[in-house]
ROFI-420053 format. One record per residue: x, y negated, z of N, C-alpha, C in turn; residue number from 1; residue in three letters; chain. Coordinates in steps of 0.02 Angstrom, whole numbers, plus 50000, padded with zeros to 5 digits. Layout:
N
n_px:n_py:n_pz:ca_px:ca_py:ca_pz:c_px:c_py:c_pz:i:aa:ch
X:Y:Z:X:Y:Z:X:Y:Z:NUM:Ala:A .
...
This chain:
296
n_px:n_py:n_pz:ca_px:ca_py:ca_pz:c_px:c_py:c_pz:i:aa:ch
49008:43872:47403:48983:43831:47348:48931:43875:47306:1:Met:A .
48876:43851:47299:48826:43887:47255:48841:43875:47187:2:Gln:A .
48840:43926:47137:48850:43920:47074:48788:43946:47034:3:Val:A .
48765:43906:46981:48699:43921:46945:48716:43927:46877:4:Asn:A .
48679:43973:46835:48683:43980:46768:48608:43993:46744:5:Leu:A .
48590:43947:46700:48521:43951:46666:48525:43957:46599:6:Asn:A .
48496:44010:46562:48492:44018:46490:48423:44035:46461:7:Leu:A .
48412:44019:46404:48349:44038:46370:48369:44093:46321:8:Lys:A .
48349:44152:46342:48367:44213:46298:48308:44258:46296:9:Lys:A .
48306:44298:46238:48253:44352:46228:48182:44318:46236:10:Tyr:A .
48176:44251:46219:48111:44214:46224:48092:44212:46292:11:Ser:A .
48143:44216:46343:48125:44208:46413:48185:44179:46450:12:Thr:A .
48179:44167:46513:48235:44137:46550:48276:44183:46590:13:Thr:A .
48339:44170:46581:48388:44208:46626:48423:44158:46672:14:Phe:A .
48425:44180:46733:48451:44134:46781:48498:44174:46828:15:Ser:A .
48549:44146:46849:48596:44179:46895:48619:44128:46950:16:Leu:A .
48621:44152:47011:48644:44110:47068:48696:44154:47103:17:Gln:A .
48754:44119:47122:48803:44150:47153:48821:44114:47217:18:Ile:A .
48825:44150:47273:48837:44118:47337:48907:44122:47360:19:Gln:A .
48942:44171:47328:49016:44184:47345:49061:44123:47324:20:Asp:A .
49122:44122:47359:49169:44066:47331:49197:44095:47265:21:Glu:A .
49204:44052:47220:49224:44068:47157:49266:44015:47122:22:Ile:A .
49322:44030:47085:49363:43982:47060:49331:43952:46993:23:Ser:A .
49351:43895:46967:49324:43867:46912:49343:43912:46849:24:Gln:A .
49400:43938:46850:49425:43983:46799:49380:44048:46791:25:Glu:A .
49361:44078:46852:49318:44141:46848:49249:44122:46833:26:Asp:A .
49222:44060:46852:49160:44040:46833:49154:44027:46761:27:Lys:A .
49198:43999:46725:49197:43996:46653:49195:44066:46620:28:Lys:A .
49244:44110:46643:49246:44175:46612:49180:44212:46624:29:Ser:A .
49150:44211:46684:49091:44245:46696:49032:44221:46651:30:Ile:A .
49023:44153:46653:48972:44123:46608:48983:44149:46537:31:Phe:A .
49037:44142:46510:49051:44161:46439:49040:44233:46430:32:Phe:A .
49061:44278:46473:49048:44348:46461:48977:44368:46468:33:Glu:A .
48943:44339:46512:48870:44356:46522:48834:44337:46464:34:Ile:A .
48843:44275:46434:48807:44259:46372:48824:44300:46315:35:Glu:A .
48886:44322:46313:48910:44368:46255:48875:44435:46263:36:Lys:A .
48865:44463:46327:48831:44525:46340:48761:44520:46318:37:Ile:A .
48729:44471:46334:48655:44462:46317:48647:44452:46241:38:Ile:A .
48692:44413:46213:48689:44407:46137:48696:44469:46099:39:Asp:A .
48745:44513:46128:48757:44576:46096:48692:44624:46100:40:Asn:A .
48661:44621:46156:48609:44667:46167:48551:44640:46119:41:Tyr:A .
48543:44578:46116:48488:44549:46071:48501:44568:46000:42:Glu:A .
48566:44565:45979:48582:44583:45913:48566:44654:45893:43:Phe:A .
48568:44696:45943:48556:44767:45939:48488:44784:45940:44:Leu:A .
48454:44759:45989:48381:44781:46009:48324:44739:45997:45:Phe:A .
48332:44676:45980:48277:44632:45978:48234:44644:45913:46:Ser:A .
48173:44663:45930:48126:44675:45872:48103:44612:45837:47:Arg:A .
48117:44555:45870:48102:44491:45843:48159:44463:45795:48:Phe:A .
48212:44499:45788:48263:44478:45738:48267:44531:45686:49:Lys:A .
48261:44508:45623:48267:44550:45570:48335:44585:45554:50:Lys:A .
48384:44550:45581:48451:44573:45569:48475:44621:45621:51:Glu:A .
48435:44632:45675:48452:44678:45728:48456:44747:45708:52:Ser:A .
48492:44789:45745:48500:44860:45724:48433:44897:45733:53:Asp:A .
48391:44877:45780:48329:44912:45793:48280:44891:45732:54:Ile:A .
48283:44831:45708:48242:44810:45652:48259:44848:45585:55:Ser:A .
48331:44855:45575:48353:44892:45518:48335:44962:45520:56:Lys:A .
48341:44994:45577:48322:45064:45585:48248:45071:45573:57:Leu:A .
48206:45030:45594:48135:45036:45586:48112:45030:45515:58:Asn:A .
48156:44980:45478:48140:44967:45406:48166:45028:45359:59:Glu:A .
48220:45052:45374:48253:45099:45331:48241:45171:45349:60:Lys:A .
48221:45180:45418:48204:45243:45450:48270:45285:45455:61:Lys:A .
48332:45256:45441:48390:45293:45454:48447:45250:45461:62:Glu:A .
48488:45263:45508:48548:45220:45525:48595:45251:45569:63:Lys:A .
48663:45232:45559:48710:45248:45605:48718:45199:45660:64:Glu:A .
48718:45222:45725:48713:45169:45779:48767:45177:45827:65:Val:A .
48773:45131:45875:48824:45131:45918:48813:45181:45987:66:Ser:A .
48860:45190:46024:48853:45232:46084:48800:45205:46131:67:Trp:A .
48797:45138:46139:48748:45108:46187:48677:45118:46161:68:Ile:A .
48677:45112:46092:48606:45125:46060:48582:45194:46078:69:Phe:A .
48629:45246:46074:48613:45315:46085:48596:45326:46161:70:Leu:A .
48635:45284:46206:48624:45291:46274:48552:45264:46295:71:Lys:A .
48531:45214:46268:48465:45184:46282:48408:45230:46257:72:Leu:A .
48421:45265:46201:48374:45318:46176:48369:45374:46227:73:Ile:A .
48425:45398:46251:48426:45448:46299:48390:45428:46364:74:Arg:A .
48402:45361:46387:48370:45342:46450:48292:45335:46439:75:Leu:A .
48277:45313:46381:48202:45303:46365:48171:45372:46364:76:Ser:A .
48206:45429:46333:48173:45494:46336:48168:45522:46409:77:Lys:A .
48219:45503:46453:48212:45526:46517:48154:45496:46554:78:Glu:A .
48143:45432:46542:48085:45398:46574:48021:45421:46544:79:Ile:A .
48018:45427:46481:47961:45458:46446:47941:45525:46477:80:Tyr:A .
47989:45566:46487:47978:45631:46518:47955:45619:46587:81:Thr:A .
47993:45585:46623:47979:45577:46699:47907:45549:46709:82:Phe:A .
47886:45508:46671:47817:45473:46676:47764:45509:46635:83:Thr:A .
47777:45563:46609:47730:45600:46574:47702:45567:46511:84:Asn:A .
47746:45523:46481:47719:45492:46420:47693:45419:46430:85:Gly:A .
47686:45397:46496:47662:45333:46510:47713:45279:46491:86:Tyr:A .
47777:45297:46486:47823:45251:46456:47843:45279:46388:87:Phe:A .
47829:45245:46331:47841:45270:46264:47868:45219:46227:88:Asn:A .
47929:45232:46198:47963:45179:46156:47940:45185:46083:89:Pro:A .
47900:45233:46066:47882:45238:45996:47810:45208:45982:90:Phe:A .
47807:45156:45946:47748:45121:45929:47757:45078:45867:91:Leu:A .
47703:45067:45837:47702:45024:45771:47689:44953:45798:92:Asn:A .
47745:44915:45795:47734:44845:45818:47757:44796:45762:93:Leu:A .
47740:44812:45704:47756:44772:45647:47722:44704:45657:94:Trp:A .
47664:44699:45673:47621:44642:45675:47597:44620:45739:95:Asn:A .
47619:44655:45794:47593:44632:45860:47628:44570:45881:96:Leu:A .
47583:44521:45897:47607:44459:45929:47547:44430:45965:97:Gly:A .
47568:44405:46028:47513:44378:46071:47473:44322:46040:98:Tyr:A .
47409:44332:46030:47369:44280:46009:47357:44287:45933:99:Gly:A .
47392:44324:45897:47383:44336:45823:47327:44381:45808:100:Glu:A .
47295:44374:45751:47233:44417:45736:47249:44479:45699:101:Lys:A .
47316:44487:45676:47332:44548:45634:47373:44596:45673:102:Asn:A .
47372:44594:45742:47408:44641:45780:47370:44713:45770:103:Trp:A .
47417:44758:45766:47397:44830:45755:47450:44872:45775:104:Asp:A .
47440:44925:45809:47494:44966:45830:47470:45036:45844:105:Phe:A .
47514:45081:45843:47497:45151:45858:47554:45187:45899:106:Leu:A .
47534:45214:45952:47578:45254:45997:47581:45326:45979:107:Phe:A .
47637:45357:45974:47647:45426:45951:47660:45463:46021:108:Ser:A .
47623:45517:46031:47627:45546:46105:47687:45591:46107:109:Lys:A .
47719:45607:46058:47777:45655:46065:47836:45624:46047:110:Asn:A .
47887:45620:46089:47948:45582:46078:47992:45623:46027:111:Phe:A .
48002:45688:46029:48049:45728:45990:48025:45732:45915:112:Asp:A .
47958:45727:45906:47936:45733:45839:47947:45675:45793:113:Glu:A .
47966:45620:45831:47978:45555:45793:48046:45541:45774:114:Asn:A .
48093:45578:45801:48168:45555:45797:48207:45617:45787:115:Ile:A .
48262:45612:45746:48318:45666:45738:48384:45626:45742:116:Thr:A .
48429:45656:45790:48490:45628:45801:48542:45676:45781:117:Ile:A .
48589:45658:45741:48646:45694:45719:48706:45650:45730:118:Gln:A .
48747:45673:45782:48806:45631:45803:48779:45562:45812:119:Trp:A .
48802:45513:45777:48779:45443:45784:48727:45414:45734:120:Asn:A .
48702:45465:45700:48655:45445:45645:48582:45465:45668:121:Lys:A .
48539:45410:45665:48471:45421:45685:48419:45420:45625:122:Ile:A .
48377:45466:45627:48320:45466:45575:48252:45467:45605:123:Ser:A .
48209:45423:45578:48142:45423:45612:48094:45447:45555:124:Leu:A .
48038:45475:45579:47982:45489:45538:47955:45419:45503:125:Leu:A .
47929:45431:45439:47916:45369:45408:47863:45324:45443:126:Trp:A .
47811:45355:45483:47767:45311:45521:47788:45296:45594:127:Glu:A .
47847:45321:45608:47871:45306:45678:47903:45232:45680:128:Ala:A .
47902:45206:45735:47933:45139:45747:47963:45137:45815:129:Cys:A .
48024:45124:45822:48057:45132:45890:48061:45060:45921:130:Leu:A .
48047:45052:45983:48054:44991:46014:48091:44998:46081:131:Asp:A .
48160:44989:46081:48201:44996:46139:48203:44928:46178:132:Leu:A .
48168:44877:46153:48164:44817:46186:48142:44822:46258:133:Trp:A .
48091:44869:46267:48064:44882:46329:48114:44893:46385:134:Trp:A .
48165:44931:46368:48217:44950:46414:48284:44911:46411:135:Ile:A .
48296:44887:46348:48362:44854:46340:48365:44787:46373:136:Ala:A .
48317:44754:46373:48312:44686:46406:48325:44691:46480:137:Lys:A .
48303:44744:46517:48315:44752:46585:48381:44791:46603:138:Trp:A .
48396:44834:46556:48461:44867:46561:48522:44815:46565:139:Tyr:A .
48511:44763:46528:48560:44704:46528:48574:44681:46594:140:Val:A .
48516:44673:46640:48527:44648:46709:48572:44697:46743:141:Val:A .
48563:44760:46734:48608:44804:46774:48679:44804:46745:142:Asp:A .
48689:44794:46683:48758:44781:46653:48790:44720:46683:143:Ile:A .
48750:44671:46686:48779:44602:46713:48797:44610:46784:144:Ile:A .
48753:44644:46819:48766:44653:46893:48833:44692:46906:145:Cys:A .
48842:44747:46866:48906:44782:46871:48965:44741:46850:146:Ser:A .
48952:44695:46805:49010:44648:46781:49020:44601:46836:147:His:A .
48980:44577:46871:48989:44526:46924:49030:44563:46982:148:Leu:A .
49013:44624:46993:49051:44660:47046:49122:44670:47039:149:Lys:A .
49137:44672:46964:49209:44679:46951:49249:44617:46971:150:Lys:A .
49214:44559:46981:49240:44498:47006:49244:44500:47081:151:Tyr:A .
49221:44553:47114:49219:44558:47188:49164:44518:47217:152:Lys:A .
49113:44496:47178:49056:44459:47198:49010:44509:47231:153:Leu:A .
48984:44484:47292:48940:44525:47329:48871:44491:47347:154:Lys:A .
48872:44431:47330:48814:44383:47356:48784:44351:47294:155:Asn:A .
48738:44383:47252:48711:44345:47202:48640:44367:47183:156:Phe:A .
48606:44326:47144:48536:44337:47127:48537:44328:47046:157:Phe:A .
48504:44382:47015:48491:44384:46946:48422:44387:46931:158:Val:A .
48394:44343:46889:48320:44344:46874:48321:44339:46792:159:Asn:A .
48292:44391:46766:48281:44392:46694:48207:44406:46681:160:Phe:A .
48173:44356:46665:48099:44361:46647:48064:44393:46707:161:Gly:A .
48084:44371:46769:48053:44382:46827:48060:44462:46847:162:Trp:A .
48109:44499:46819:48137:44556:46847:48198:44539:46873:163:Asp:A .
48209:44555:46942:48260:44527:46981:48302:44574:47013:164:Ile:A .
48364:44559:47011:48422:44601:47059:48447:44555:47107:165:Tyr:A .
48453:44575:47173:48473:44536:47226:48528:44574:47263:166:Leu:A .
48589:44541:47264:48643:44572:47302:48640:44541:47373:167:Ala:A .
48667:44572:47424:48660:44550:47494:48696:44483:47509:168:Trp:A .
48660:44440:47544:48688:44382:47571:48740:44397:47628:169:Lys:A .
48790:44429:47614:48831:44456:47667:48866:44401:47709:170:Tyr:A .
48873:44342:47679:48910:44290:47721:48870:44264:47777:171:Thr:A .
48807:44261:47774:48758:44237:47825:48721:44289:47860:172:Lys:A .
48736:44354:47836:48704:44413:47867:48624:44409:47854:173:Lys:A .
48607:44384:47797:48533:44376:47782:48518:44408:47715:174:Glu:A .
48459:44428:47705:48433:44456:47646:48402:44397:47600:175:Asn:A .
48395:44420:47539:48359:44369:47490:48287:44373:47505:176:Trp:A .
48251:44319:47505:48177:44311:47514:48149:44307:47440:177:Thr:A .
48096:44349:47431:48062:44349:47362:47988:44348:47382:178:Ile:A .
47949:44305:47334:47880:44305:47345:47839:44348:47287:179:Gly:A .
47788:44381:47307:47754:44415:47262:47688:44373:47242:180:Ile:A .
47684:44354:47182:47636:44310:47159:47561:44328:47176:181:Gln:A .
47523:44285:47201:47450:44294:47214:47416:44294:47147:182:Asn:A .
47387:44350:47118:47359:44352:47050:47293:44315:47042:183:Pro:A .
47263:44294:47102:47201:44260:47104:47202:44187:47114:184:Phe:A .
47264:44164:47121:47275:44088:47133:47321:44064:47084:185:Arg:A .
47338:43999:47088:47386:43964:47044:47453:43989:47045:186:Ser:A .
47490:43980:46990:47559:44003:46987:47598:43974:47040:187:Ile:A .
47642:44010:47077:47684:43986:47133:47651:43996:47203:188:Gly:A .
47587:44021:47208:47564:44037:47264:47569:44117:47278:189:Glu:A .
47598:44130:47334:47616:44202:47347:47565:44242:47391:190:Asn:A .
47563:44306:47376:47528:44352:47420:47569:44375:47478:191:Phe:A .
47628:44392:47459:47675:44420:47509:47748:44381:47502:192:Trp:A .
47782:44382:47553:47854:44363:47553:47893:44423:47579:193:Ile:A .
47937:44443:47543:47981:44502:47570:48050:44493:47563:194:Ile:A .
48094:44521:47605:48167:44516:47611:48196:44579:47576:195:Glu:A .
48240:44567:47525:48273:44627:47490:48348:44612:47483:196:Val:A .
48382:44665:47486:48454:44664:47478:48480:44724:47437:197:Lys:A .
48529:44714:47393:48560:44766:47354:48508:44805:47316:198:Asp:A .
48462:44775:47289:48410:44813:47250:48379:44771:47196:199:Ala:A .
48336:44799:47154:48299:44766:47101:48229:44770:47118:200:Ser:A .
48193:44716:47099:48122:44717:47107:48086:44694:47039:201:Ile:A .
48042:44729:47017:48007:44713:46953:47929:44714:46963:202:Ser:A .
47896:44670:46930:47821:44673:46936:47789:44673:46866:203:Thr:A .
47742:44719:46856:47697:44717:46797:47631:44688:46813:204:Ser:A .
47606:44640:46777:47546:44607:46790:47506:44598:46729:205:Trp:A .
47436:44583:46736:47393:44573:46684:47366:44503:46682:206:Ser:A .
47376:44466:46736:47353:44401:46751:47384:44343:46709:207:Tyr:A .
47441:44358:46679:47478:44314:46632:47492:44351:46571:208:Arg:A .
47509:44315:46515:47522:44342:46452:47465:44379:46423:209:Arg:A .
47410:44350:46415:47352:44378:46388:47324:44335:46333:210:Asn:A .
47271:44362:46303:47239:44325:46242:47173:44353:46228:211:Trp:A .
47140:44316:46185:47069:44339:46170:47065:44344:46092:212:Glu:A .
47032:44396:46071:47017:44409:45997:46954:44439:45989:213:Tyr:A .
46905:44411:45946:46840:44436:45934:46804:44441:45998:214:Asp:A .
46808:44383:46039:46774:44381:46100:46792:44434:46148:215:Asn:A .
46846:44467:46146:46870:44517:46193:46938:44496:46216:216:Lys:A .
46942:44502:46281:47008:44483:46315:47058:44543:46315:217:Lys:A .
47123:44527:46303:47176:44576:46302:47231:44552:46344:218:Tyr:A .
47273:44595:46377:47338:44576:46401:47391:44616:46369:219:His:A .
47456:44603:46391:47506:44634:46354:47529:44699:46370:220:His:A .
47497:44730:46421:47514:44800:46443:47461:44847:46411:221:Ile:A .
47489:44896:46364:47450:44938:46335:47463:45010:46358:222:Phe:A .
47414:45053:46367:47421:45122:46386:47447:45161:46325:223:Asn:A .
47507:45192:46325:47530:45227:46263:47489:45291:46254:224:Pro:A .
47451:45313:46305:47410:45374:46295:47343:45365:46262:225:Leu:A .
47320:45297:46269:47253:45282:46240:47255:45222:46194:226:Thr:A .
47310:45187:46188:47314:45129:46148:47271:45073:46172:227:Gly:A .
47247:45079:46236:47202:45024:46258:47234:44991:46321:228:Lys:A .
47208:44931:46341:47221:44902:46404:47189:44941:46460:229:Asn:A .
47224:44942:46522:47200:44970:46578:47184:44906:46632:230:Glu:A .
47134:44902:46666:47115:44850:46707:47103:44859:46775:231:Asn:A .
47116:44925:46803:47101:44943:46872:47144:44909:46919:232:Glu:A .
47214:44900:46895:47259:44869:46929:47279:44802:46901:233:Leu:A .
47296:44749:46947:47313:44687:46920:47389:44665:46930:234:Ile:A .
47418:44702:46977:47492:44690:46994:47526:44753:47022:235:Ser:A .
47581:44773:46995:47623:44831:47019:47695:44804:47030:236:Val:A .
47714:44809:47089:47789:44788:47105:47821:44851:47127:237:Ser:A .
47885:44864:47100:47926:44922:47114:47995:44898:47140:238:Ile:A .
48019:44927:47189:48085:44911:47218:48129:44970:47209:239:Val:A .
48191:44965:47180:48234:45019:47169:48301:44987:47158:240:Trp:A .
48352:45031:47142:48419:45011:47133:48435:44982:47066:241:Lys:A .
48400:45003:47012:48412:44986:46943:48354:44946:46911:242:Lys:A .
48371:44894:46879:48318:44852:46852:48276:44888:46794:243:Thr:A .
48318:44926:46747:48279:44959:46694:48230:45003:46721:244:Phe:A .
48245:45036:46772:48204:45083:46805:48140:45055:46836:245:Phe:A .
48150:45000:46873:48095:44969:46907:48043:44938:46859:246:Thr:A .
48068:44911:46805:48017:44883:46754:47982:44936:46719:247:Asp:A .
48017:44989:46696:47980:45042:46664:47929:45080:46709:248:Ala:A .
47946:45089:46772:47901:45121:46819:47844:45079:46830:249:Ile:A .
47854:45014:46842:47801:44970:46858:47750:44970:46801:250:Ala:A .
47768:44966:46739:47726:44964:46683:47692:45033:46680:251:Thr:A .
47725:45089:46688:47691:45154:46684:47639:45159:46733:252:Ser:A .
47651:45140:46799:47606:45143:46853:47543:45103:46840:253:Ile:A .
47553:45044:46812:47499:45001:46793:47449:45039:46749:254:Phe:A .
47476:45078:46699:47435:45116:46651:47406:45179:46681:255:Asn:A .
47439:45209:46732:47414:45268:46762:47352:45252:46801:256:Met:A .
47347:45199:46831:47290:45185:46875:47310:45198:46944:257:Gly:A .
47259:45183:46994:47280:45184:47063:47288:45254:47090:258:Glu:A .
47246:45301:47078:47245:45365:47107:47310:45403:47076:259:Ile:A .
47314:45411:47011:47372:45444:46981:47437:45412:46996:260:Asp:A .
47433:45343:46994:47495:45301:47004:47523:45312:47077:261:Gly:A .
47479:45306:47124:47498:45320:47197:47525:45390:47206:262:Leu:A .
47494:45443:47179:47516:45512:47186:47587:45516:47155:263:Asn:A .
47597:45485:47096:47667:45487:47064:47718:45454:47106:264:Phe:A .
47700:45396:47132:47751:45359:47171:47772:45392:47236:265:Leu:A .
47721:45419:47272:47733:45449:47334:47768:45519:47321:266:Asn:A .
47756:45554:47269:47792:45619:47254:47859:45605:47238:267:Lys:A .
47880:45546:47213:47947:45529:47191:47988:45483:47238:268:Asn:A .
47953:45465:47298:47982:45426:47353:48006:45356:47325:269:Phe:A .
47961:45322:47285:47979:45255:47260:47939:45206:47298:270:Ile:A .
47973:45153:47313:47941:45095:47352:47903:45052:47306:271:Asp:A .
47843:45028:47331:47795:44995:47289:47750:44947:47331:272:Trp:A .
47723:44895:47294:47671:44862:47316:47615:44854:47259:273:Ile:A .
47556:44867:47271:47503:44867:47218:47446:44820:47240:274:Ile:A .
47425:44785:47193:47364:44739:47203:47312:44762:47149:275:Ile:A .
47253:44786:47174:47199:44804:47127:47162:44743:47102:276:Ser:A .
47117:44750:47053:47077:44697:47029:47028:44668:47078:277:Lys:A .
47015:44714:47125:46967:44692:47184:47003:44658:47239:278:Asn:A .
47074:44652:47237:47109:44613:47289:47126:44658:47339:279:Gly:A .
47123:44724:47336:47155:44772:47383:47228:44777:47372:280:Asn:A .
47270:44775:47436:47337:44777:47437:47357:44848:47464:281:Ile:A .
47401:44882:47434:47431:44945:47463:47507:44941:47452:282:Ser:A .
47542:44975:47499:47613:44981:47493:47642:45042:47520:283:Phe:A .
47696:45064:47496:47725:45128:47516:47751:45131:47592:284:Ser:A .
47754:45184:47620:47775:45190:47690:47849:45173:47691:285:Lys:A .
47886:45195:47642:47953:45175:47636:47966:45099:47633:286:Gly:A .
47921:45063:47601:47926:44995:47594:47918:44963:47662:287:Phe:A .
47865:44988:47697:47856:44956:47762:47915:44973:47812:288:Lys:A .
47949:45027:47807:48004:45042:47851:48067:45008:47835:289:Glu:A .
48075:44995:47764:48138:44965:47746:48146:44892:47737:290:Lys:A .
48088:44858:47729:48092:44784:47712:48052:44740:47761:291:Tyr:A .
48076:44685:47777:48041:44640:47815:48000:44601:47767:292:Asn:A .
47936:44582:47792:47890:44552:47748:47840:44515:47793:293:Tyr:A .
47801:44470:47754:47744:44435:47789:47696:44415:47734:294:Lys:A .
47631:44421:47760:47573:44406:47713:47560:44332:47716:295:Val:A .
47555:44305:47660:47545:44232:47658:47471:44212:47666:296:Cys:A .
């Protein structure tokens, strides 16, 4: 029996599909616990909530925080270092909002200059602004997947804002089938269809979530090294074991551009599909070897 859960969280949609047999009691417990996990992370890390821990830290520049808060700072720094600064959680996002005229922000290029950590107490430079939303929202998916496996579930699909984790359809010996959106056509039309199991897939794109200001078009992905939009690529999809990693890497590669991005991905043996603004499609050797796919 298929079990579904759909929630509106983080200003986006969370959906869960379970294919395993599950009791009504476990179903209620799982749904309750998942919503509690999401709400807790939103209370800690949402920059859209004034009462969140991240908002209070950015306002006061000093705060004692929880262990999970410290863990996400550590993970953010690891990815910042791994991507040579193309993933950067330090920016001024006081007024940034899609479509608004008063958006203004500043990336700081050095992670350690902006933050001091003493035990569980964090201090920020007065001009620094920390945004862990980038990683927390997708880290939640990994936490929820671990939680589901505690219930011995092996066959499920988690979609949070179109960053997806898929466990194996072990009952029918099938993989999950996922479509990669065609960025040049209507929503719902795919470029590729791929089969994935026991992995996460995330896509960073510029063809949605964009706006115009002073007769100039902008999209929601900004290069932290330049503070500007990059437009060489239009879609970057990454396949890996952890959702927080796939989303951060997809966004970083989008900003690196095609040549530097492909060098980085191949060097680190990461599976990928990239679509350029000219419509060229490229994909990793590992992707071709590991996954079944077809071009639409």
